[in-house]
Structures are given as C-alpha cells and as structure tokens.
N, C-alpha and C positions, 0 to 999 in steps of 0.2 A: 143788735137793734131789734131783732125779731125773736129774742129769747122768750120762751114761754115758761109756764109754771113748772113743767117737768124738768126742764134744763136747770132752772134755778134751784129746785129741790135736789137735783143731782149734785150741784156744787156744794150745797149745805151738807148733804150726806157725806161727800168725800172729805170735806175739810172741817166740818163743825165739831166733831169729837175731839180734834186736836186743838181747837181754838177756844180760848176763854171768851173772846169777843170776835165778832165778824162784821164786816162792812160790805154790803152789796150795792153796787151802782148799776142802774139800768134804765129801761124805758117801760112804758105801758104798752099793752095791758098787763104784761108779765108781773110788774111790781105790785099792781093792784091785786092780782090773783094771789101772789105770794103772801102779802100782808093779811088778806082775808083767810087764807089757808092756815097760817100759823097762829092767828089770833083766837084766843079763847073768849075775849070780849069783842064787842062790835067796835071796830076802829072808827074814830070820829071823822065824818065827811064834812066838807066845807058847805057853805050856804047854797052852793050850786049842786050839791050832791056828789062832788068829786072827792076821791081819797088822795091818791098820789098825784098832785098837780105838778107842773113843771118845777123842778128843783126842791120838791118836798122831801122831808126826812121823817121816817118813822122809826122810833126807838122802841124795841121790843125787849122784854125781860123774860128770859127762859127760866124754867124751874130747875130742880136739882139735877136733872139729866143733862143740863147744859144745852148748847146750841144743837138743835136737831131739826129734822124735816117732818116731824109728826104733826098732823092736823090738830089745831087747838092747843099747842104745846107752849105758847108764849102769851104774854099780855102786852098790849100796846100801852106804854107808859107815857109817851109823848109824841105829838105830831107837830112839826114845824113847817110852815109854808111861807114863802117869801112875802105874801101879802099880810101875814100876821106879825111880821117883824117890824 
C-alpha cells in the first residue's frame, strides 16, 4: 500500500527483461510517480487534474529494449478510467 517509485522500479528491473509484458497493480502516489517516470509523453490527466484515479489503467508501450525502468522509455498509449467507460 505504501510502495513508492523506487520499489516499483526495482520490480520492473528484476522482472522486466524476462517479460514481454508486465502488469503492475498498486496504489497512489506510487503509480502516479511510476507512470510519469516511464512516460516519454505527458500522460493524460482527467478534468480534475488526476492521473491514476481509483481503478484506472495506464497502458504503456516500450521501445525495442522491452520493459525496463529507464526514465522516459515508454509511451502512454491508453488511459482507461471507470468514469470514462
């Protein structure tokens, strides 16, 4: 529940190279920080200025290096929030 950016990046670093895809489930503010860290584009916030609202999903596409923990290594290709569905 209190996992921060450093811990999330450690999970990606440990398992990302072996994974073609990865799903991380967590809480804020850690997930907000993670999406901002990995994104090369500015992730879309909702009308209230929030990114990862309750039950939100961010889909990121990584480059040729695959899933990794480097800053700006992925592009946010989709955001899904319950209010948008």
